[in-house]
N, C-alpha and C positions, 0 to 999 in steps of 0.2 A: 694508317690511322683510319678508322671507319668514319664515313661521312654521316652526319646527322641530318635527317630530313624533317622538315616541319611542314605538316599538312595544314592548310587553311580550309576550314569548313565554313561555307557561307550558307546562311539560311535566309529565307525571305524575311524581311523586317517590316513590321507594321508600326506606325507611330503609336506611342503610348497614349491611351485615351482614358479619361476619367470615367468611372462607372456611372456617375450621374449624368454625364453628357450624352451617353448612349442609352441610358435606361428608358424603356418604354413606360415604366411605372416608377413613380417616385415615392419615397417614404415620407412621413410627416417631417422628419429631420431635413430631408432634401428640399422639401417645399419651403420650410422655414429659412434655410440658408439661401435659397433662390430669391425669396421675397424680403430677406433681412428682417424677419419677425421671429417671435418665439414659437416653439413647438406648441405651446399652450394656446396661442392665438390660432394656429392652424387647426387644432382640434376643435376649438370653439366655433370657428367659421364653418367647419364641416358639419358640426352638430346643429348649428343654428340656421344654416342655409342649405336646403335640400337641393338647390340647383348646382352646388359645387360638386364636380365630378369626383367620385370616390368609390372605391371597391373595398368592401369589408368582409372578411372571412374569419369568423371567430374574433380573435383579438388583433388580427393582422389588418392594417389599413394601408392601402396604396392609392395613389392618385395617377390616373392615366395622363402622361405628359401632354400629349396633343390636346386632349379634351380640357385639361387644366389651363393650358395657354389660351385656348379659345374662350374659356370662362373668364379668365382675367381680362382679356381684351373687351369682352362684353361689359364687365364691371367698370372698366375705365371709360368705355363709351357711354354707359348710362350715367355716370357721374358728370361727364362733360355735358351731356344733354340736360341734366338737371340744373347745372350751373347756368347754362344759357337761358333756360326757361325761367330762372329765378326761384326754382324750388329748392328746398333745403336738403 
């Protein structure tokens, strides 16, 4: 009786990572999910506030992750400062 052999092939495995966790650029949908707001709010913010980091090419809008996180930290800091000074 012929012996059957089973070959085991091993390949390097990498952990599965979400596309949004690694993305250097976020879509408006990614930003909305991250901040738990609507995409419409993300669009309004980027149209009303020129300091919000955004790259637009034609109809494609992307937000650089690191710059957006820094922008959000500045927004939080300015709100905290306004509350402490008694400004609205």
